[in-house]
C-alpha positions, 0 to 999 in steps of 0.5 A, spaced: 583 969 633 580 963 630 573 961 629 571 954 630 564 950 629 562 943 630 557 941 625 554 937 630 551 943 634 547 945 628 546 938 625 546 933 631 550 927 630 555 930 625 562 929 627 565 934 622 569 940 625 571 947 622 577 952 625 580 957 621 582 964 622 578 967 617 570 967 619 568 968 611 572 962 610 569 958 615 562 959 613 565 957 606 567 951 608 561 950 612 557 951 606 561 946 602 560 941 607 553 942 608 552 941 600 556 935 600 554 931 606 547 934 608 544 935 601 543 943 603 544 947 597 540 953 599 543 957 605 537 960 607 537 966 612 535 961 618 540 956 616 545 962 616 543 964 623 543 957 626 550 956 624 553 963 626 550 963 632 554 957 634 561 959 631 566 960 637 571 965 637 578 961 640 583 966 642 
């Protein structure tokens, strides 16, 4: 199973997409992207919840 996230689902206007077979790796990639491209360096519980609620499991 793979996990997918479109950043634009969390940050409107962003075209970055992430997909990997490891959910933790996906979250790491998203955190790196958030810091580099959106200036978000602190992942608050609210940010984490917003991201996790938009992760899609792909068969």
